Biopython code that builds the backbone (N, CA, C, O; Angstrom):
import numpy as np
from Bio.PDB.StructureBuilder import StructureBuilder

atoms = [
    (1, "MET", "N", (0.781, -1.188, 0.071)),
    (1, "MET", "CA", (-0.015, 0.043, -0.044)),
    (1, "MET", "C", (0.947, 1.318, -0.030)),
    (1, "MET", "O", (0.737, 2.282, -0.768)),
    (2, "ARG", "N", (1.978, 1.255, 0.830)),
    (2, "ARG", "CA", (2.854, 2.348, 0.654)),
    (2, "ARG", "C", (3.342, 2.785, -0.760)),
    (2, "ARG", "O", (3.495, 3.960, -1.095)),
    (3, "LEU", "N", (3.577, 1.658, -1.579)),
    (3, "LEU", "CA", (4.152, 1.898, -2.927)),
    (3, "LEU", "C", (2.988, 2.531, -3.691)),
    (3, "LEU", "O", (3.267, 3.401, -4.516)),
    (4, "LEU", "N", (1.617, 2.159, -3.485)),
    (4, "LEU", "CA", (0.610, 2.860, -4.146)),
    (4, "LEU", "C", (0.509, 4.272, -3.723)),
    (4, "LEU", "O", (0.301, 5.112, -4.598)),
    (5, "VAL", "N", (0.629, 4.641, -2.487)),
    (5, "VAL", "CA", (0.562, 6.005, -2.043)),
    (5, "VAL", "C", (1.653, 6.893, -2.624)),
    (5, "VAL", "O", (1.371, 7.978, -3.135)),
    (6, "LEU", "N", (3.114, 6.353, -2.532)),
    (6, "LEU", "CA", (4.089, 6.894, -3.233)),
    (6, "LEU", "C", (3.857, 7.106, -4.579)),
    (6, "LEU", "O", (4.142, 8.206, -5.052)),
    (7, "THR", "N", (3.359, 6.181, -5.320)),
    (7, "THR", "CA", (3.044, 6.417, -6.795)),
    (7, "THR", "C", (2.169, 7.514, -6.969)),
    (7, "THR", "O", (2.455, 8.329, -7.846)),
    (8, "LEU", "N", (1.081, 7.686, -6.239)),
    (8, "LEU", "CA", (0.086, 8.649, -6.182)),
    (8, "LEU", "C", (0.607, 9.972, -5.989)),
    (8, "LEU", "O", (0.209, 10.966, -6.597)),
    (9, "ALA", "N", (1.618, 9.944, -5.019)),
    (9, "ALA", "CA", (2.310, 11.362, -4.821)),
    (9, "ALA", "C", (3.116, 11.775, -5.751)),
    (9, "ALA", "O", (3.141, 12.978, -6.012)),
    (10, "LEU", "N", (3.956, 10.850, -6.456)),
    (10, "LEU", "CA", (4.705, 10.998, -7.487)),
    (10, "LEU", "C", (4.014, 11.616, -8.756)),
    (10, "LEU", "O", (4.543, 12.487, -9.447)),
    (11, "LEU", "N", (2.809, 11.088, -8.981)),
    (11, "LEU", "CA", (1.942, 11.656, -10.037)),
    (11, "LEU", "C", (1.288, 12.845, -9.636)),
    (11, "LEU", "O", (0.464, 13.257, -10.453)),
    (12, "GLY", "N", (1.455, 13.631, -8.413)),
    (12, "GLY", "CA", (0.800, 14.654, -7.935)),
    (12, "GLY", "C", (0.891, 15.911, -8.980)),
    (12, "GLY", "O", (0.071, 16.828, -8.931)),
    (13, "GLY", "N", (1.862, 15.878, -9.844)),
    (13, "GLY", "CA", (2.053, 16.931, -10.705)),
    (13, "GLY", "C", (0.852, 17.151, -11.641)),
    (13, "GLY", "O", (0.604, 18.221, -12.196)),
    (14, "CYS", "N", (0.147, 16.039, -11.755)),
    (14, "CYS", "CA", (-1.101, 16.101, -12.769)),
    (14, "CYS", "C", (-2.301, 16.352, -12.119)),
    (14, "CYS", "O", (-3.380, 16.303, -12.710)),
    (15, "GLN", "N", (-2.169, 16.656, -10.773)),
    (15, "GLN", "CA", (-3.378, 16.879, -9.929)),
    (15, "GLN", "C", (-3.341, 18.382, -9.270)),
    (15, "GLN", "O", (-2.303, 19.007, -9.051)),
    (16, "ASN", "N", (-4.484, 18.778, -9.036)),
    (16, "ASN", "CA", (-4.595, 20.204, -8.609)),
    (16, "ASN", "C", (-4.164, 20.053, -7.112)),
    (16, "ASN", "O", (-3.964, 18.969, -6.565)),
    (17, "SER", "N", (-4.052, 21.242, -6.539)),
    (17, "SER", "CA", (-3.589, 21.198, -5.034)),
    (17, "SER", "C", (-4.440, 20.587, -4.205)),
    (17, "SER", "O", (-3.937, 20.017, -3.237)),
    (18, "CYS", "N", (-5.832, 20.554, -4.360)),
    (18, "CYS", "CA", (-6.809, 19.880, -3.433)),
    (18, "CYS", "C", (-6.773, 18.365, -3.672)),
    (18, "CYS", "O", (-6.830, 17.567, -2.736)),
    (19, "GLN", "N", (-6.684, 18.025, -4.859)),
    (19, "GLN", "CA", (-6.579, 16.473, -5.212)),
    (19, "GLN", "C", (-5.199, 15.906, -4.432)),
    (19, "GLN", "O", (-5.150, 14.815, -3.864)),
    (20, "GLN", "N", (-4.180, 16.786, -4.512)),
    (20, "GLN", "CA", (-3.013, 16.281, -3.853)),
    (20, "GLN", "C", (-3.063, 15.905, -2.303)),
    (20, "GLN", "O", (-2.352, 15.033, -1.804)),
    (21, "ILE", "N", (-3.984, 16.663, -1.616)),
    (21, "ILE", "CA", (-4.310, 16.333, -0.313)),
    (21, "ILE", "C", (-4.911, 15.085, -0.077)),
    (21, "ILE", "O", (-4.841, 14.628, 1.064)),
    (22, "CYS", "N", (-5.499, 14.443, -0.974)),
    (22, "CYS", "CA", (-6.177, 13.124, -0.838)),
    (22, "CYS", "C", (-5.047, 12.138, -0.429)),
    (22, "CYS", "O", (-5.110, 11.355, 0.520)),
    (23, "SER", "N", (-3.857, 12.315, -1.409)),
    (23, "SER", "CA", (-2.740, 11.234, -1.246)),
    (23, "SER", "C", (-2.061, 11.574, 0.100)),
    (23, "SER", "O", (-1.624, 10.684, 0.829)),
    (24, "ARG", "N", (-1.989, 12.785, 0.385)),
    (24, "ARG", "CA", (-1.146, 13.000, 1.656)),
    (24, "ARG", "C", (-1.940, 12.698, 2.772)),
    (24, "ARG", "O", (-1.356, 12.414, 3.818)),
    (25, "MET", "N", (-3.244, 12.708, 2.738)),
    (25, "MET", "CA", (-4.054, 12.231, 3.896)),
    (25, "MET", "C", (-3.911, 10.780, 3.968)),
    (25, "MET", "O", (-3.692, 10.207, 5.035)),
    (26, "ALA", "N", (-4.032, 10.176, 2.849)),
    (26, "ALA", "CA", (-3.713, 8.656, 3.015)),
    (26, "ALA", "C", (-2.492, 8.212, 3.477)),
    (26, "ALA", "O", (-2.383, 7.222, 4.201)),
    (27, "ARG", "N", (-1.506, 8.931, 3.075)),
    (27, "ARG", "CA", (-0.167, 8.563, 3.511)),
    (27, "ARG", "C", (-0.277, 8.937, 5.085)),
    (27, "ARG", "O", (0.213, 8.104, 5.847)),
    (28, "PHE", "N", (-0.745, 9.858, 5.545)),
    (28, "PHE", "CA", (-0.833, 10.250, 7.083)),
    (28, "PHE", "C", (-1.568, 9.026, 7.694)),
    (28, "PHE", "O", (-1.031, 8.411, 8.615)),
    (29, "ALA", "N", (-2.712, 8.675, 7.238)),
    (29, "ALA", "CA", (-3.628, 7.541, 7.687)),
    (29, "ALA", "C", (-2.750, 6.255, 7.881)),
    (29, "ALA", "O", (-2.777, 5.565, 8.900)),
    (30, "GLU", "N", (-1.980, 6.020, 6.796)),
    (30, "GLU", "CA", (-1.143, 4.803, 6.761)),
    (30, "GLU", "C", (-0.113, 4.821, 7.739)),
    (30, "GLU", "O", (0.257, 3.793, 8.306)),
    (31, "ASP", "N", (0.397, 6.019, 7.977)),
    (31, "ASP", "CA", (1.539, 6.183, 8.894)),
    (31, "ASP", "C", (1.004, 5.913, 10.248)),
    (31, "ASP", "O", (1.699, 5.425, 11.138)),
    (32, "CYS", "N", (-0.455, 6.293, 10.415)),
    (32, "CYS", "CA", (-1.099, 5.970, 11.681)),
    (32, "CYS", "C", (-1.460, 4.512, 11.911)),
    (32, "CYS", "O", (-1.972, 4.218, 12.991)),
    (33, "GLY", "N", (-1.250, 3.595, 11.024)),
    (33, "GLY", "CA", (-1.574, 2.281, 11.093)),
    (33, "GLY", "C", (-2.912, 1.858, 10.299)),
    (33, "GLY", "O", (-3.270, 0.681, 10.256)),
    (34, "HIS", "N", (-3.581, 2.835, 9.712)),
    (34, "HIS", "CA", (-4.903, 2.664, 8.955)),
    (34, "HIS", "C", (-4.582, 2.268, 7.512)),
    (34, "HIS", "O", (-3.648, 2.741, 6.865)),
    (35, "THR", "N", (-5.431, 1.374, 7.085)),
    (35, "THR", "CA", (-5.380, 1.071, 5.583)),
    (35, "THR", "C", (-6.445, 1.932, 4.921)),
    (35, "THR", "O", (-7.585, 2.027, 5.375)),
    (36, "VAL", "N", (-6.045, 2.519, 3.888)),
    (36, "VAL", "CA", (-6.890, 3.343, 3.067)),
    (36, "VAL", "C", (-6.930, 2.639, 1.561)),
    (36, "VAL", "O", (-5.978, 2.724, 0.784)),
    (37, "PRO", "N", (-8.008, 2.021, 1.294)),
    (37, "PRO", "CA", (-8.177, 1.355, -0.221)),
    (37, "PRO", "C", (-7.883, 2.360, -1.163)),
    (37, "PRO", "O", (-8.199, 3.532, -0.960)),
    (38, "GLN", "N", (-7.245, 1.946, -2.276)),
    (38, "GLN", "CA", (-7.084, 2.909, -3.492)),
    (38, "GLN", "C", (-8.483, 3.423, -3.898)),
    (38, "GLN", "O", (-8.576, 4.551, -4.382)),
    (39, "ALA", "N", (-9.527, 2.684, -3.731)),
    (39, "ALA", "CA", (-10.686, 3.122, -4.324)),
    (39, "ALA", "C", (-11.124, 4.458, -3.554)),
    (39, "ALA", "O", (-11.688, 5.391, -4.127)),
    (40, "GLN", "N", (-10.830, 4.447, -2.309)),
    (40, "GLN", "CA", (-11.151, 5.651, -1.364)),
    (40, "GLN", "C", (-10.074, 6.940, -1.784)),
    (40, "GLN", "O", (-10.359, 8.138, -1.786)),
    (41, "ILE", "N", (-9.113, 6.486, -2.041)),
    (41, "ILE", "CA", (-8.164, 7.743, -2.362)),
    (41, "ILE", "C", (-8.586, 8.146, -3.946)),
    (41, "ILE", "O", (-8.684, 9.327, -4.276)),
    (42, "GLN", "N", (-8.770, 7.298, -4.669)),
    (42, "GLN", "CA", (-9.425, 7.813, -5.988)),
    (42, "GLN", "C", (-10.674, 8.444, -5.974)),
    (42, "GLN", "O", (-10.833, 9.375, -6.763)),
    (43, "ALA", "N", (-11.648, 8.100, -5.186)),
    (43, "ALA", "CA", (-12.839, 8.745, -4.893)),
    (43, "ALA", "C", (-12.576, 10.232, -4.406)),
    (43, "ALA", "O", (-13.256, 11.161, -4.842)),
    (44, "CYS", "N", (-11.603, 10.405, -3.521)),
    (44, "CYS", "CA", (-11.367, 11.700, -2.964)),
    (44, "CYS", "C", (-10.723, 12.496, -4.095)),
    (44, "CYS", "O", (-11.104, 13.656, -4.247)),
    (45, "ILE", "N", (-9.795, 12.001, -4.899)),
    (45, "ILE", "CA", (-9.184, 12.688, -5.988)),
    (45, "ILE", "C", (-10.320, 13.018, -7.009)),
    (45, "ILE", "O", (-10.262, 14.167, -7.446)),
    (46, "ASP", "N", (-11.231, 12.324, -7.426)),
    (46, "ASP", "CA", (-12.340, 12.471, -8.157)),
    (46, "ASP", "C", (-13.199, 13.561, -7.747)),
    (46, "ASP", "O", (-13.608, 14.354, -8.595)),
    (47, "ALA", "N", (-13.524, 13.680, -6.480)),
    (47, "ALA", "CA", (-14.290, 14.651, -5.946)),
    (47, "ALA", "C", (-13.813, 15.912, -5.751)),
    (47, "ALA", "O", (-14.572, 16.846, -5.491)),
    (48, "GLN", "N", (-12.363, 16.061, -5.874)),
    (48, "GLN", "CA", (-11.730, 17.420, -5.890)),
    (48, "GLN", "C", (-11.193, 17.964, -7.395)),
    (48, "GLN", "O", (-10.426, 18.909, -7.579)),
    (49, "ALA", "N", (-11.848, 17.051, -8.478)),
    (49, "ALA", "CA", (-11.595, 17.290, -9.819)),
    (49, "ALA", "C", (-12.281, 18.570, -10.279)),
    (49, "ALA", "O", (-13.291, 18.959, -9.694)),
    (50, "GLY", "N", (-11.769, 19.232, -11.300)),
    (50, "GLY", "CA", (-12.345, 20.388, -11.931)),
    (50, "GLY", "C", (-12.974, 21.372, -11.031)),
    (50, "GLY", "O", (-12.481, 21.658, -9.940)),
    (51, "ALA", "N", (-14.164, 21.939, -11.531)),
    (51, "ALA", "CA", (-14.778, 22.881, -10.826)),
    (51, "ALA", "C", (-15.050, 22.748, -9.355)),
    (51, "ALA", "O", (-15.255, 23.707, -8.612)),
    (52, "ALA", "N", (-15.036, 21.452, -8.981)),
    (52, "ALA", "CA", (-15.496, 21.015, -7.478)),
    (52, "ALA", "C", (-14.632, 21.678, -6.459)),
    (52, "ALA", "O", (-15.023, 21.866, -5.307)),
    (53, "SER", "N", (-13.503, 22.018, -6.876)),
    (53, "SER", "CA", (-12.488, 22.513, -5.874)),
    (53, "SER", "C", (-11.947, 23.806, -6.336)),
    (53, "SER", "O", (-10.983, 24.299, -5.751)),
    (54, "ALA", "N", (-12.491, 24.379, -7.328)),
    (54, "ALA", "CA", (-11.801, 25.573, -7.928)),
    (54, "ALA", "C", (-11.561, 26.660, -7.038)),
    (54, "ALA", "O", (-10.501, 27.283, -7.090)),
    (55, "ASP", "N", (-12.506, 26.948, -6.187)),
    (55, "ASP", "CA", (-12.556, 27.982, -5.324)),
    (55, "ASP", "C", (-11.697, 27.791, -3.954)),
    (55, "ASP", "O", (-11.350, 28.752, -3.269)),
    (56, "ASP", "N", (-11.412, 26.508, -3.650)),
    (56, "ASP", "CA", (-10.533, 26.078, -2.559)),
    (56, "ASP", "C", (-9.053, 25.853, -2.938)),
    (56, "ASP", "O", (-8.254, 25.578, -2.043)),
    (57, "ARG", "N", (-8.671, 25.950, -4.155)),
    (57, "ARG", "CA", (-7.245, 25.563, -4.343)),
    (57, "ARG", "C", (-6.131, 26.507, -3.779)),
    (57, "ARG", "O", (-5.017, 26.044, -3.534)),
    (58, "ALA", "N", (-6.407, 27.755, -3.582)),
    (58, "ALA", "CA", (-5.568, 28.564, -2.989)),
    (58, "ALA", "C", (-5.378, 28.115, -1.507)),
    (58, "ALA", "O", (-4.252, 28.038, -1.014)),
    (59, "THR", "N", (-6.367, 27.860, -0.901)),
    (59, "THR", "CA", (-6.301, 27.204, 0.571)),
    (59, "THR", "C", (-5.540, 25.946, 0.560)),
    (59, "THR", "O", (-4.672, 25.651, 1.382)),
    (60, "CYS", "N", (-5.928, 25.228, -0.427)),
    (60, "CYS", "CA", (-5.189, 23.902, -0.424)),
    (60, "CYS", "C", (-3.777, 23.748, -0.584)),
    (60, "CYS", "O", (-3.133, 22.824, -0.088)),
    (61, "ARG", "N", (-3.216, 24.845, -1.420)),
    (61, "ARG", "CA", (-1.825, 25.182, -1.617)),
    (61, "ARG", "C", (-1.161, 25.591, -0.349)),
    (61, "ARG", "O", (-0.087, 25.147, 0.056)),
    (62, "GLU", "N", (-1.981, 26.567, 0.293)),
    (62, "GLU", "CA", (-1.327, 27.191, 1.507)),
    (62, "GLU", "C", (-1.426, 26.278, 2.694)),
    (62, "GLU", "O", (-0.498, 26.334, 3.501)),
    (63, "PHE", "N", (-2.395, 25.463, 2.914)),
    (63, "PHE", "CA", (-2.511, 24.565, 4.174)),
    (63, "PHE", "C", (-2.481, 23.249, 3.721)),
    (63, "PHE", "O", (-2.880, 22.496, 4.609)),
    (64, "GLY", "N", (-2.149, 22.624, 2.627)),
    (64, "GLY", "CA", (-2.274, 21.204, 2.298)),
    (64, "GLY", "C", (-1.129, 20.365, 2.361)),
    (64, "GLY", "O", (-1.154, 19.243, 1.856)),
    (65, "SER", "N", (0.064, 20.904, 3.048)),
    (65, "SER", "CA", (1.223, 20.136, 3.204)),
    (65, "SER", "C", (0.943, 18.916, 4.254)),
    (65, "SER", "O", (0.039, 18.882, 5.088)),
    (66, "LEU", "N", (1.876, 17.987, 4.025)),
    (66, "LEU", "CA", (1.688, 16.823, 5.035)),
    (66, "LEU", "C", (1.878, 17.379, 6.475)),
    (66, "LEU", "O", (1.157, 16.994, 7.396)),
    (67, "SER", "N", (2.934, 18.357, 6.657)),
    (67, "SER", "CA", (3.127, 18.868, 8.006)),
    (67, "SER", "C", (1.779, 19.552, 8.518)),
    (67, "SER", "O", (1.381, 19.365, 9.668)),
    (68, "ASP", "N", (1.129, 20.318, 7.646)),
    (68, "ASP", "CA", (-0.163, 21.002, 8.092)),
    (68, "ASP", "C", (-1.258, 19.948, 8.384)),
    (68, "ASP", "O", (-2.064, 20.082, 9.305)),
    (69, "ILE", "N", (-1.234, 18.933, 7.574)),
    (69, "ILE", "CA", (-2.277, 17.734, 7.800)),
    (69, "ILE", "C", (-2.027, 17.196, 9.215)),
    (69, "ILE", "O", (-2.967, 17.068, 9.999)),
    (70, "GLU", "N", (-0.857, 16.903, 9.524)),
    (70, "GLU", "CA", (-0.323, 16.226, 10.705)),
    (70, "GLU", "C", (-0.589, 17.228, 11.997)),
    (70, "GLU", "O", (-0.861, 16.755, 13.101)),
    (71, "ALA", "N", (-0.496, 18.543, 11.783)),
    (71, "ALA", "CA", (-0.741, 19.548, 12.856)),
    (71, "ALA", "C", (-2.197, 19.713, 13.102)),
    (71, "ALA", "O", (-2.669, 19.990, 14.205)),
    (72, "GLU", "N", (-2.863, 19.531, 12.044)),
    (72, "GLU", "CA", (-4.408, 19.730, 12.278)),
    (72, "GLU", "C", (-5.343, 18.494, 12.615)),
    (72, "GLU", "O", (-6.443, 18.594, 13.158)),
    (73, "TRP", "N", (-4.737, 17.306, 12.208)),
    (73, "TRP", "CA", (-5.599, 16.061, 12.322)),
    (73, "TRP", "C", (-4.944, 15.076, 13.180)),
    (73, "TRP", "O", (-3.719, 14.952, 13.190)),
    (74, "THR", "N", (-5.778, 14.330, 13.946)),
    (74, "THR", "CA", (-5.150, 13.232, 14.685)),
    (74, "THR", "C", (-5.284, 11.947, 13.907)),
    (74, "THR", "O", (-5.978, 11.903, 12.891)),
    (75, "CYS", "N", (-4.735, 11.068, 14.296)),
    (75, "CYS", "CA", (-4.758, 9.628, 13.524)),
    (75, "CYS", "C", (-6.203, 9.138, 13.628)),
    (75, "CYS", "O", (-6.617, 8.421, 12.717)),
    (76, "ASP", "N", (-7.020, 9.453, 14.652)),
    (76, "ASP", "CA", (-8.361, 9.061, 14.612)),
    (76, "ASP", "C", (-9.248, 9.929, 13.828)),
    (76, "ASP", "O", (-10.283, 9.463, 13.351)),
    (77, "ASP", "N", (-8.902, 11.222, 13.651)),
    (77, "ASP", "CA", (-9.776, 12.019, 12.854)),
    (77, "ASP", "C", (-9.528, 11.615, 11.487)),
    (77, "ASP", "O", (-10.543, 11.611, 10.790)),
    (78, "VAL", "N", (-8.374, 11.250, 10.873)),
    (78, "VAL", "CA", (-8.255, 10.936, 9.537)),
    (78, "VAL", "C", (-8.751, 9.491, 9.226)),
    (78, "VAL", "O", (-9.162, 9.294, 8.082)),
    (79, "ALA", "N", (-8.757, 8.521, 10.063)),
    (79, "ALA", "CA", (-9.490, 7.365, 10.062)),
    (79, "ALA", "C", (-10.952, 7.683, 9.756)),
    (79, "ALA", "O", (-11.466, 7.274, 8.714)),
    (80, "VAL", "N", (-11.632, 8.412, 10.656)),
    (80, "VAL", "CA", (-12.995, 8.713, 10.584)),
    (80, "VAL", "C", (-13.408, 9.407, 9.193)),
    (80, "VAL", "O", (-14.450, 9.143, 8.594)),
    (81, "TYR", "N", (-12.427, 10.344, 8.760)),
    (81, "TYR", "CA", (-12.585, 11.018, 7.448)),
    (81, "TYR", "C", (-12.770, 10.067, 6.344)),
    (81, "TYR", "O", (-13.727, 10.136, 5.573)),
    (82, "PHE", "N", (-11.829, 9.161, 6.275)),
    (82, "PHE", "CA", (-11.920, 8.203, 5.174)),
    (82, "PHE", "C", (-13.079, 7.106, 5.313)),
    (82, "PHE", "O", (-13.537, 6.557, 4.311)),
    (83, "ALA", "N", (-13.509, 6.826, 6.546)),
    (83, "ALA", "CA", (-14.491, 5.973, 6.734)),
    (83, "ALA", "C", (-15.930, 6.708, 6.262)),
    (83, "ALA", "O", (-16.841, 6.080, 5.722)),
    (84, "ARG", "N", (-15.972, 8.046, 6.539)),
    (84, "ARG", "CA", (-17.236, 8.694, 6.320)),
    (84, "ARG", "C", (-17.237, 9.262, 4.814)),
    (84, "ARG", "O", (-18.316, 9.321, 4.224)),
    (85, "ALA", "N", (-16.043, 9.685, 4.172)),
    (85, "ALA", "CA", (-16.021, 10.443, 3.045)),
    (85, "ALA", "C", (-16.301, 9.566, 1.943)),
    (85, "ALA", "O", (-16.961, 9.967, 0.984)),
    (86, "VAL", "N", (-15.853, 8.413, 2.008)),
    (86, "VAL", "CA", (-16.004, 7.275, 0.821)),
    (86, "VAL", "C", (-16.378, 6.094, 1.576)),
    (86, "VAL", "O", (-15.731, 5.696, 2.545)),
    (87, "PRO", "N", (-17.608, 5.439, 1.052)),
    (87, "PRO", "CA", (-17.943, 4.102, 1.665)),
    (87, "PRO", "C", (-16.865, 3.057, 1.250)),
    (87, "PRO", "O", (-16.371, 3.131, 0.125)),
    (88, "ASP", "N", (-16.533, 2.207, 2.015)),
    (88, "ASP", "CA", (-15.378, 1.213, 1.911)),
    (88, "ASP", "C", (-16.014, 0.319, 0.782)),
    (88, "ASP", "O", (-17.143, -0.154, 0.910)),
    (89, "THR", "N", (-15.267, 0.120, -0.281)),
    (89, "THR", "CA", (-15.579, -0.816, -1.382)),
    (89, "THR", "C", (-15.218, -2.093, -1.166)),
    (89, "THR", "O", (-15.565, -2.895, -2.033)),
    (90, "GLY", "N", (-14.471, -2.590, -0.027)),
    (90, "GLY", "CA", (-13.984, -3.681, 0.140)),
    (90, "GLY", "C", (-12.827, -4.145, -0.523)),
    (90, "GLY", "O", (-12.559, -5.346, -0.563)),
    (91, "GLU", "N", (-12.078, -3.222, -1.080)),
    (91, "GLU", "CA", (-10.781, -3.398, -1.640)),
    (91, "GLU", "C", (-9.756, -3.389, -0.714)),
    (91, "GLU", "O", (-8.590, -3.533, -1.082)),
]
sb = StructureBuilder()
sb.init_structure("model")
sb.init_model(0)
sb.init_chain("A")
sb.init_seg("    ")
for serial, (resi, resn, name, xyz) in enumerate(atoms, 1):
    if name == "N":
        sb.init_residue(resn, " ", resi, " ")
    sb.init_atom(name, np.array(xyz, "f"), 0.0, 1.0, " ", f" {name:<3s}", serial, name[0])
structure = sb.get_structure()
């Protein structure tokens, strides 16, 4: 799973700043010992595509680093986020 998150992070150049947060949050969740299925990461990325996140991109750029995420979220918070944000597909 770490390889998958690393691959998504490397492909981040093709994603907008809000989409990049999806991979960073998944990385943080995995660092906390939680498993984040690829389908959930992709659903997060898809939800932040195009006009859906256009108004938020400056904020995502400013506050979307992994260190910002770690400062604002707990391990429990990020686990709940992925459990609520996207239904588990069983992958």
